C-alpha positions as CSV (number, residue, x, y, z in Angstrom):
1,M,60.8,-168.4,-284.9
2,S,61.5,-164.3,-284.7
3,R,58.3,-163.9,-284.3
4,P,58.1,-165.5,-281.4
5,I,60.9,-163.9,-280.0
6,L,59.7,-160.5,-281.1
7,L,56.8,-160.7,-279.0
8,A,58.7,-161.8,-275.7
9,F,60.9,-159.4,-276.4
10,L,57.8,-156.6,-276.9
11,L,55.9,-158.1,-273.9
12,M,59.2,-157.9,-271.9
13,I,59.2,-153.7,-272.1
14,L,55.9,-153.3,-272.0
15,I,56.4,-155.2,-268.7
16,I,59.1,-153.0,-267.8
17,T,57.6,-149.8,-268.7
18,S,55.0,-149.9,-266.9
19,Q,56.8,-150.7,-263.7
20,F,59.0,-148.2,-264.3
21,E,55.8,-146.2,-264.6
22,W,54.6,-147.6,-261.7
23,N,57.7,-146.7,-260.0
24,Q,57.2,-142.9,-260.9
25,Q,53.3,-142.7,-259.9
26,L,54.5,-144.0,-256.3
27,A,57.4,-141.6,-255.6
28,I,55.5,-139.0,-256.6
29,D,51.9,-140.4,-254.5
30,L,55.2,-140.4,-251.7
31,D,56.1,-137.3,-252.7
32,T,52.9,-135.1,-252.0
33,T,51.7,-137.6,-248.5
34,P,54.7,-135.0,-246.6
35,S,52.9,-131.9,-247.9
36,I,49.1,-132.9,-247.5
37,S,50.1,-134.1,-243.5
38,Q,51.4,-130.6,-243.4
39,K,48.8,-129.1,-245.0
40,Q,46.6,-130.9,-241.9
41,Q,49.0,-129.5,-239.6
42,Q,48.9,-126.3,-240.0
43,I,44.9,-126.3,-240.6
44,S,44.8,-128.6,-236.7
45,N,46.7,-125.9,-235.2
46,R,44.8,-122.7,-237.0
47,E,41.5,-124.7,-235.6
48,E,43.6,-124.7,-231.7
49,S,44.6,-121.1,-232.5
50,V,41.1,-120.5,-233.1
51,K,39.5,-122.7,-230.4
52,E,41.6,-120.8,-227.7
53,K,40.9,-117.0,-228.7
54,I,37.3,-118.5,-227.6
55,I,37.6,-120.2,-224.4
56,L,39.3,-116.7,-223.6
57,S,37.3,-114.8,-224.9
58,Q,34.2,-116.5,-223.4
59,E,35.9,-116.4,-220.3
60,K,36.1,-112.7,-219.9
61,N,33.0,-112.4,-221.2
62,I,32.1,-114.5,-217.6
63,H,34.1,-112.5,-215.8
64,R,32.8,-109.3,-216.9
65,L,29.4,-111.1,-216.1
66,H,30.2,-111.9,-212.6
67,E,31.4,-108.7,-212.0
68,L,28.4,-106.6,-213.2
69,V,26.1,-109.3,-211.0
70,H,27.9,-108.2,-208.3
71,S,27.8,-104.8,-208.7
72,L,24.0,-104.8,-208.9
73,Q,23.9,-107.0,-205.7
74,E,25.6,-103.8,-204.4
75,Q,23.6,-101.6,-205.5
76,L,20.4,-103.1,-204.9
77,Q,22.3,-103.6,-201.4
78,Q,22.8,-100.2,-200.8
79,C,19.3,-99.4,-202.5
80,R,18.0,-101.8,-200.2
81,N,19.4,-99.4,-196.9
82,S,18.8,-95.9,-198.0
83,E,15.3,-97.0,-197.4
84,K,15.5,-98.5,-194.3
85,A,17.1,-95.5,-193.4
86,N,14.8,-92.7,-194.8
87,G,11.6,-95.0,-193.9
88,T,10.4,-94.8,-197.3
89,V,9.6,-98.0,-199.4
90,R,9.2,-97.5,-203.1
91,P,8.0,-100.3,-205.5
92,L,10.5,-102.9,-206.7
93,T,9.7,-101.9,-210.0
94,E,10.9,-98.0,-209.6
95,H,14.1,-99.4,-208.5
96,V,14.9,-101.9,-211.5
97,I,14.2,-98.8,-213.6
98,E,16.9,-96.8,-211.4
99,L,19.5,-99.8,-211.7
100,E,18.6,-100.4,-215.0
101,R,19.4,-95.9,-215.6
102,Q,22.5,-96.3,-213.6
103,Q,23.8,-99.5,-215.4
104,I,23.0,-97.3,-218.8
105,L,25.1,-94.8,-217.7
106,E,28.3,-96.9,-216.3
107,D,28.5,-98.5,-219.7
């Protein structure tokens, strides 16, 4: 009779200790979960910051391109007006080369 009682007692100790270990594992997992979500939030915030910087940079580049196009259109119009005033007509390639030179000098 003492043998079955001893086995039952050992079984109860085994069950209790295993439950205790599982509870510790769950507590550790629960503690690490917020830090993982915080890290994910930080990564997400960094990604958003980088995206915003890229968008701002692209908007600045687009604005600069618009300004350059407008400037080139004005220069082309000035060339056309000066040709009409002078009564001379030069080939279109000469105008393009001259505009490119002016653009290089401006930069």
